[in-house]
N, CA, C and O atoms as a MOPAC input file, in Angstrom:
PM7 MOZYME 1SCF
protein

 N   -169.31600 1  -371.90400 1   -37.31400 1
 C   -169.39700 1  -371.44400 1   -38.73800 1
 C   -167.86000 1  -371.06500 1   -39.05500 1
 O   -167.27400 1  -370.29100 1   -38.29800 1
 N   -167.29100 1  -371.55100 1   -40.04400 1
 C   -165.99400 1  -371.16000 1   -40.31600 1
 C   -165.74000 1  -369.70700 1   -41.03500 1
 O   -166.55200 1  -369.34900 1   -41.88800 1
 N   -164.80100 1  -368.99600 1   -40.75700 1
 C   -164.61900 1  -367.62800 1   -41.43500 1
 C   -163.33200 1  -367.59900 1   -42.12100 1
 O   -162.38300 1  -368.24300 1   -41.67300 1
 N   -163.23900 1  -366.89400 1   -43.17800 1
 C   -162.03300 1  -366.87400 1   -43.93300 1
 C   -160.88400 1  -366.30800 1   -43.01400 1
 O   -161.18200 1  -365.52900 1   -42.10800 1
 N   -159.63200 1  -366.66800 1   -43.22200 1
 C   -158.61100 1  -366.10300 1   -42.36400 1
 C   -158.37000 1  -364.64800 1   -42.56400 1
 O   -158.20000 1  -363.88700 1   -41.61100 1
 N   -158.35600 1  -364.25500 1   -43.84400 1
 C   -158.39300 1  -362.68500 1   -44.23100 1
 C   -159.20400 1  -362.47600 1   -45.27200 1
 O   -159.12500 1  -363.16700 1   -46.28800 1
 N   -160.10500 1  -361.45900 1   -45.12100 1
 C   -160.96500 1  -361.11100 1   -46.16300 1
 C   -160.41700 1  -360.16400 1   -47.20200 1
 O   -160.96000 1  -360.16200 1   -48.30700 1
 N   -159.43100 1  -359.38400 1   -46.97500 1
 C   -158.63100 1  -358.57000 1   -47.78800 1
 C   -157.31500 1  -359.21300 1   -47.95900 1
 O   -156.60800 1  -359.57200 1   -47.01800 1
 N   -157.03100 1  -359.33500 1   -49.16700 1
 C   -155.53800 1  -359.93400 1   -49.40200 1
 C   -154.54400 1  -359.11000 1   -48.99300 1
 O   -154.73000 1  -357.92000 1   -48.73900 1
 N   -153.40000 1  -359.71900 1   -48.90400 1
 C   -152.13000 1  -359.09500 1   -48.29400 1
 C   -151.75900 1  -357.96800 1   -49.20300 1
 O   -151.42700 1  -356.87000 1   -48.75400 1
 N   -151.81800 1  -358.25900 1   -50.58500 1
 C   -151.42100 1  -357.39500 1   -51.83300 1
 C   -152.31100 1  -356.09000 1   -51.58300 1
 O   -151.75000 1  -354.99500 1   -51.56100 1
 N   -153.67600 1  -356.19400 1   -51.39600 1
 C   -154.49100 1  -355.05600 1   -51.28500 1
 C   -154.25400 1  -354.14100 1   -50.04800 1
 O   -154.26800 1  -352.91000 1   -50.07700 1
 N   -154.05700 1  -354.84300 1   -49.06800 1
 C   -153.61900 1  -354.18900 1   -47.87000 1
 C   -152.45200 1  -353.37700 1   -47.91700 1
 O   -152.44400 1  -352.21600 1   -47.50700 1
 N   -151.37200 1  -354.01100 1   -48.45400 1
 C   -150.21600 1  -353.32300 1   -48.50100 1
 C   -150.09000 1  -352.33200 1   -49.53300 1
 O   -149.16600 1  -351.52800 1   -49.40700 1
 N   -150.98200 1  -352.22500 1   -50.70700 1
 C   -151.02100 1  -351.18300 1   -51.64700 1
 C   -151.70600 1  -349.93300 1   -50.92200 1
 O   -151.38500 1  -348.77700 1   -51.19900 1
 N   -152.63300 1  -350.24400 1   -50.01200 1
 C   -153.26900 1  -349.10400 1   -49.43400 1
 C   -152.42400 1  -348.40900 1   -48.29700 1
 O   -152.58600 1  -347.22800 1   -47.99100 1
 N   -151.50000 1  -349.25400 1   -47.69500 1
 C   -150.49200 1  -348.64200 1   -46.80200 1
 C   -149.22800 1  -347.91300 1   -47.30600 1
 O   -148.46700 1  -347.25100 1   -46.60100 1
 N   -149.12100 1  -348.13200 1   -48.62400 1
 C   -148.03200 1  -347.45200 1   -49.26500 1
 C   -147.90600 1  -345.82300 1   -49.28200 1
 O   -146.86900 1  -345.17100 1   -49.39700 1
 N   -149.27300 1  -345.33300 1   -49.13200 1
 C   -149.34400 1  -343.96000 1   -49.00000 1
 C   -149.18500 1  -343.37700 1   -47.57700 1
 O   -149.25600 1  -342.15700 1   -47.42500 1
 N   -149.00700 1  -344.06600 1   -46.70500 1
 C   -148.90000 1  -343.53400 1   -45.10000 1
 C   -147.36900 1  -343.44300 1   -44.77600 1
 O   -146.75300 1  -344.45300 1   -44.43500 1
 N   -146.75900 1  -342.20700 1   -44.88700 1
 C   -145.38300 1  -342.01700 1   -44.66000 1
 C   -145.46500 1  -340.91300 1   -43.49900 1
 O   -146.44100 1  -340.19100 1   -43.29200 1
 N   -144.29300 1  -340.91500 1   -42.79800 1
 C   -144.08200 1  -339.84200 1   -41.93900 1
 C   -143.53700 1  -338.68600 1   -42.79100 1
 O   -142.74500 1  -338.86300 1   -43.71800 1
 N   -144.05900 1  -337.38100 1   -42.37800 1
 C   -143.60600 1  -336.19200 1   -42.98400 1
 C   -142.54700 1  -335.47400 1   -42.25900 1
 O   -142.59900 1  -335.60700 1   -41.03700 1
 N   -141.64500 1  -334.78000 1   -42.70500 1
 C   -140.63500 1  -333.83200 1   -42.02200 1
 C   -141.51800 1  -332.66000 1   -41.40600 1
 O   -142.35100 1  -332.02600 1   -42.05300 1
 N   -141.27700 1  -332.50300 1   -40.33300 1
 C   -142.02200 1  -331.21500 1   -39.63800 1
 C   -141.59600 1  -329.90800 1   -40.19100 1
 O   -140.39100 1  -329.67900 1   -40.29800 1
 N   -142.35900 1  -329.14700 1   -40.50200 1
 C   -141.87400 1  -327.67000 1   -40.92400 1
 C   -141.36500 1  -326.72900 1   -39.79000 1
 O   -141.98400 1  -326.59900 1   -38.73400 1
 N   -140.27500 1  -326.12200 1   -40.05300 1
 C   -139.70600 1  -325.39400 1   -38.95100 1
 C   -139.70500 1  -323.80800 1   -39.50600 1
 O   -139.43100 1  -323.43200 1   -40.64600 1
 N   -140.04200 1  -323.11000 1   -38.51200 1
 C   -139.90600 1  -321.64400 1   -38.83100 1
 C   -138.91400 1  -321.05800 1   -38.03000 1
 O   -138.44900 1  -321.61600 1   -37.03600 1
 N   -138.53400 1  -319.80500 1   -38.48400 1
 C   -137.49800 1  -318.88100 1   -37.74000 1
 C   -138.12900 1  -317.68300 1   -37.32400 1
 O   -138.73000 1  -316.94800 1   -38.10800 1
 N   -137.99600 1  -317.44400 1   -35.97600 1
 C   -138.65000 1  -316.21900 1   -35.36100 1
 C   -137.95700 1  -315.10500 1   -35.68400 1
 O   -136.76000 1  -314.95200 1   -35.44000 1
 N   -138.76600 1  -314.19700 1   -36.30700 1
 C   -138.08700 1  -312.64000 1   -36.66800 1
 C   -137.64400 1  -311.88400 1   -35.34800 1
 O   -136.75500 1  -311.03300 1   -35.33100 1
 N   -138.28600 1  -312.25000 1   -34.37400 1
 C   -137.74700 1  -311.48400 1   -33.16300 1
 C   -136.46100 1  -311.99200 1   -32.44400 1
 O   -135.58400 1  -311.23500 1   -32.02700 1
 N   -136.44000 1  -313.21400 1   -32.35100 1
 C   -135.28900 1  -313.86500 1   -31.59600 1
 C   -134.34800 1  -314.56700 1   -32.46200 1
 O   -133.20200 1  -314.85200 1   -32.11500 1
 N   -134.92400 1  -314.87300 1   -33.74000 1
 C   -134.04400 1  -315.74600 1   -34.63900 1
 C   -133.82200 1  -317.29400 1   -34.13700 1
 O   -132.84800 1  -317.95400 1   -34.49800 1
 N   -134.77200 1  -317.75700 1   -33.32400 1
 C   -134.69700 1  -319.14000 1   -32.87300 1
 C   -135.67900 1  -319.89600 1   -33.94700 1
 O   -136.72900 1  -319.48200 1   -34.43900 1
 N   -135.01500 1  -321.10100 1   -34.14300 1
 C   -135.83800 1  -322.09700 1   -35.01900 1
 C   -136.74000 1  -322.83100 1   -34.11100 1
 O   -136.37000 1  -323.32200 1   -33.04400 1
 N   -138.04700 1  -322.88800 1   -34.62400 1
 C   -139.15600 1  -323.72800 1   -33.85600 1
 C   -140.25100 1  -324.22900 1   -34.78000 1
 O   -140.43800 1  -323.85300 1   -35.93700 1
 N   -140.95100 1  -325.13800 1   -34.09700 1
 C   -142.07500 1  -325.83000 1   -35.05300 1
 C   -143.11200 1  -324.74200 1   -35.01600 1
 O   -143.18900 1  -323.91600 1   -34.10600 1
 N   -143.94600 1  -324.79500 1   -36.12000 1
 C   -145.10000 1  -323.95700 1   -36.48500 1
 C   -145.96700 1  -324.22300 1   -35.27400 1
 O   -145.98200 1  -325.30000 1   -34.67800 1
 N   -146.73200 1  -323.10000 1   -34.93600 1
 C   -147.93200 1  -322.97400 1   -34.02500 1
 C   -147.58900 1  -323.74100 1   -32.64000 1
 O   -148.41300 1  -324.47400 1   -32.09500 1
 N   -146.31100 1  -323.50400 1   -32.13200 1
 C   -145.87400 1  -323.90700 1   -30.96000 1
 C   -145.12400 1  -322.96200 1   -30.30700 1
 O   -144.43200 1  -322.18700 1   -30.96500 1
 N   -145.16800 1  -322.89700 1   -28.76200 1
 C   -144.53400 1  -321.92600 1   -28.11000 1
 C   -143.15600 1  -322.41700 1   -27.93200 1
 O   -142.98300 1  -323.62700 1   -28.07800 1
 N   -142.07200 1  -321.61100 1   -27.61800 1
 C   -140.67700 1  -322.21600 1   -27.71300 1
 C   -140.07300 1  -321.26800 1   -26.59600 1
 O   -140.55500 1  -320.15700 1   -26.37500 1
 N   -139.00500 1  -321.77000 1   -25.91600 1
 C   -138.31400 1  -321.22800 1   -24.97200 1
 C   -136.87500 1  -320.61300 1   -25.56100 1
 O   -136.10400 1  -321.26900 1   -26.26200 1
 N   -136.68000 1  -319.36700 1   -25.18500 1
 C   -135.40900 1  -318.60400 1   -25.71300 1
 C   -134.82000 1  -317.90100 1   -24.56900 1
 O   -135.50800 1  -316.95900 1   -24.17500 1
 N   -133.61700 1  -318.13100 1   -23.86900 1
 C   -133.09000 1  -317.43000 1   -22.86200 1
 C   -133.95800 1  -317.15800 1   -21.67400 1
 O   -134.03800 1  -316.12600 1   -21.00900 1
 N   -134.58300 1  -318.27900 1   -21.54600 1
 C   -135.42400 1  -318.32200 1   -20.17900 1
 C   -136.85000 1  -317.87600 1   -20.20900 1
 O   -137.63400 1  -318.02400 1   -19.27300 1
 N   -137.13700 1  -317.29000 1   -21.41300 1
 C   -138.33400 1  -316.61200 1   -21.68400 1
 C   -139.01200 1  -317.58300 1   -22.73400 1
 O   -138.38200 1  -318.23800 1   -23.56500 1
 N   -140.49000 1  -317.58300 1   -22.56700 1
 C   -141.34500 1  -318.29700 1   -23.61100 1
 C   -141.84700 1  -317.46500 1   -24.60300 1
 O   -142.33400 1  -316.40200 1   -24.22000 1
 N   -141.84000 1  -317.72600 1   -25.87800 1
 C   -142.14600 1  -316.79100 1   -27.09400 1
 C   -143.29300 1  -317.60600 1   -27.67300 1
 O   -143.24500 1  -318.83500 1   -27.71800 1
 N   -144.25700 1  -316.94100 1   -28.08600 1
 C   -145.35100 1  -317.37200 1   -29.41300 1
 C   -145.67200 1  -316.28900 1   -30.20200 1
 O   -145.96200 1  -315.17000 1   -29.77800 1
 N   -145.60900 1  -316.67700 1   -31.50100 1
 C   -145.77300 1  -315.68500 1   -32.60800 1
 C   -144.97000 1  -314.30500 1   -32.36500 1
 O   -145.51200 1  -313.21000 1   -32.51100 1
 N   -143.70500 1  -314.46000 1   -32.00400 1
 C   -142.80500 1  -313.23700 1   -31.71000 1
 C   -143.21900 1  -312.70600 1   -30.61200 1
 O   -142.59000 1  -311.66400 1   -30.42500 1
 N   -143.98700 1  -312.91100 1   -29.77200 1
 C   -144.23800 1  -312.16800 1   -28.61300 1
 C   -143.94900 1  -312.86900 1   -27.18700 1
 O   -144.34200 1  -314.02600 1   -27.04200 1
 N   -143.34700 1  -312.28500 1   -26.23400 1
 C   -142.97500 1  -312.93400 1   -24.97400 1
 C   -144.25100 1  -313.29000 1   -24.27600 1
 O   -145.05300 1  -312.39500 1   -24.01400 1
 N   -144.48900 1  -314.51300 1   -23.96300 1
 C   -145.69000 1  -314.98800 1   -23.36600 1
 C   -145.26900 1  -315.19400 1   -21.88800 1
 O   -145.98200 1  -314.69000 1   -21.02000 1
 N   -144.34400 1  -315.78200 1   -21.59300 1
 C   -143.91400 1  -316.05800 1   -20.19200 1
 C   -142.44800 1  -315.42900 1   -19.90900 1
 O   -141.51700 1  -315.70400 1   -20.66600 1
 N   -142.28100 1  -314.61100 1   -18.84100 1
 C   -140.91900 1  -314.11300 1   -18.58200 1
 C   -140.18500 1  -315.15300 1   -17.73300 1
 O   -140.83800 1  -315.92200 1   -17.02800 1
 N   -138.83400 1  -315.20300 1   -17.77700 1
 C   -138.07700 1  -316.15500 1   -17.02100 1
 C   -138.24500 1  -315.96600 1   -15.66500 1
 O   -138.36700 1  -314.80700 1   -15.26800 1
 N   -138.27700 1  -316.94200 1   -14.82200 1
 C   -138.53500 1  -316.91800 1   -13.52500 1
 C   -137.14800 1  -317.46100 1   -12.84200 1
 O   -136.62100 1  -318.51000 1   -13.21200 1
 N   -136.69600 1  -316.75500 1   -11.95900 1
 C   -135.31300 1  -316.95400 1   -11.35500 1
 C   -135.68100 1  -317.78400 1    -9.89300 1
 O   -136.22400 1  -317.16800 1    -8.97600 1
 N   -135.39800 1  -318.97300 1    -9.78900 1
 C   -135.42000 1  -319.58900 1    -8.38000 1
 C   -134.35900 1  -319.30500 1    -7.38800 1
 O   -133.18600 1  -319.13400 1    -7.72000 1
 N   -134.79000 1  -319.25600 1    -6.14200 1
 C   -133.72300 1  -318.91700 1    -5.18200 1
 C   -133.77100 1  -320.23700 1    -4.27400 1
 O   -134.81500 1  -320.82300 1    -3.98600 1
 N   -132.59700 1  -320.58500 1    -3.90100 1
 C   -132.51100 1  -321.96500 1    -2.97300 1
 C   -132.57300 1  -321.50300 1    -1.53100 1
 O   -132.52900 1  -322.32700 1    -0.61700 1

């Protein structure tokens, strides 16, 4: 049984896809360190990891 090549026309498909766009990620500045970072993400600053202005992981020094 034969099937149509495309049930939805190219025009309808492209109209629907015009609303899909990449957005610019929001960047926050930490009040504690002054470091710019993405919202809801932990970040490194001077060897320490911070999240919501609090130190989560202290820097670890490795010895050879």
